[in-house]
C-alpha positions in Angstrom: 8.6 3.2 13.3 5.1 2.9 12.0 3.3 4.7 9.2 0.0 4.2 7.7 -1.6 5.8 4.5 -5.0 5.1 2.9 -5.9 5.6 -0.8 -9.2 5.2 -2.6 -9.1 4.9 -6.5 -12.2 5.4 -8.6 -12.9 4.3 -12.0 -14.4 1.6 -14.4 -14.4 -2.0 -13.0 -12.3 -3.5 -15.6 -9.6 -0.9 -15.3 -9.6 -1.3 -11.5 -9.0 -5.0 -12.0 -6.3 -4.3 -14.4 -4.6 -1.8 -12.0 -4.6 -4.5 -9.1 -3.1 -7.2 -11.4 -0.5 -4.8 -12.9 0.5 -3.4 -9.6 0.9 -7.0 -8.1 3.0 -8.2 -10.9 5.3 -5.2 -11.4 5.9 -4.5 -7.7 7.1 -8.0 -7.1 6.0 -8.4 -3.4 7.7 -10.9 -1.1 4.3 -12.4 -0.3 0.9 -12.3 -1.8 -2.4 -13.5 -0.4 -5.8 -13.2 -2.0 -9.4 -13.6 -1.2 -12.5 -13.7 -3.5 -16.0 -13.5 -2.4 -18.4 -16.4 -3.2 -20.2 -14.1 -5.7 -16.8 -12.9 -7.2 -18.0 -9.3 -6.6 -15.3 -8.3 -4.1 -11.7 -9.2 -3.7 -9.2 -8.6 -1.1 -5.4 -8.9 -1.8 -2.6 -8.5 0.7 0.8 -7.7 -0.5 3.8 -7.8 1.7 7.0 -6.0 0.7 10.3 -6.4 2.6 13.3 -4.1 2.6 16.5 -6.0 2.9 18.3 -4.7 6.0 21.7 -3.2 5.6 24.5 -3.2 8.2 23.3 -1.9 11.5 19.8 -1.2 10.2 16.7 -3.1 11.3 14.3 -4.8 8.8 11.3 -3.0 7.5 8.2 -4.4 5.9 5.2 -2.7 4.1 1.8 -4.4 4.0 -0.6 -3.2 1.4 -4.4 -4.4 1.7 -6.3 -3.9 -1.5 -10.1 -4.1 -1.4 -11.6 -4.2 -4.9 -15.2 -3.6 -5.2 -17.0 -3.0 -8.4 -16.8 0.8 -7.9 -13.4 1.5 -6.2 -10.1 0.3 -4.9 -9.1 0.9 -1.3 -5.5 0.7 -0.6 -4.3 0.5 3.1 -0.4 0.9 3.2 1.1 0.1 6.6 4.9 0.2 7.5 6.2 -1.7 10.4 9.8 -2.3 11.8 12.5 0.1 11.6 13.9 1.9 14.6 12.3 4.8 16.5 14.3 7.7 17.7 17.9 7.6 16.9 18.7 6.8 13.2 22.3 6.0 12.5 23.5 7.1 8.9 21.4 9.1 6.5 21.2 7.2 3.3 20.1 8.5 -0.1 17.8 5.4 -0.7 14.2 5.9 -1.1 12.3 4.2 1.7 10.2 1.1 0.7 7.1 2.9 2.1 7.6 5.8 -0.3 8.3 3.5 -3.2 5.1 1.5 -2.7 2.9 4.7 -2.3 4.5 6.3 -5.3 3.8 3.2 -7.4 0.2 3.3 -6.4 -0.1 6.9 -7.4 1.7 6.4 -10.6 -0.5 3.6 -11.7 -3.8 5.4 -11.0 -2.5 8.5 -13.0 -1.3 6.3 -15.8 -4.6 4.5 -16.2 -6.6 7.9 -15.9 -8.3 7.0 -12.7 -9.2 9.3 -9.9 -7.2 8.8 -6.7 -7.9 10.3 -3.2 -5.8 9.9 -0.2 -8.0 9.6 3.1 -6.6 10.6 6.4 -7.2 8.9 9.7 -8.9 11.3 12.3 -8.2 10.6 15.9 -11.3 10.6 18.1 -11.4 13.1 20.8 -12.3 12.0 24.2 -13.9 14.5 26.6 -12.6 14.7 30.0 
């Protein structure tokens, strides 16, 4: 199973910085990696969330790459793991992918920022 969503959040630079820090602290990722450019103008944070497997269910992880420039935040949310095809029992638990994307949307709305979801367009090849 694989899912990929992209979001771009626009707003004032200090509010965007606050959103990244709040999101990283409150969401409690399993792993966090960061990169700061030499001039401190751009940062990239990688957050990895893991869903604890239940009996007879495979492990899932969600990787969130946050690119912070002075004008916008770019969120790449990618889910890996899981099982394709047959799924055993249907549970009422909200998948970790939805939890993370809902948290991004909630933070952007709470801080009064503009959020847009971008869609991946598959390139068409001529025959």
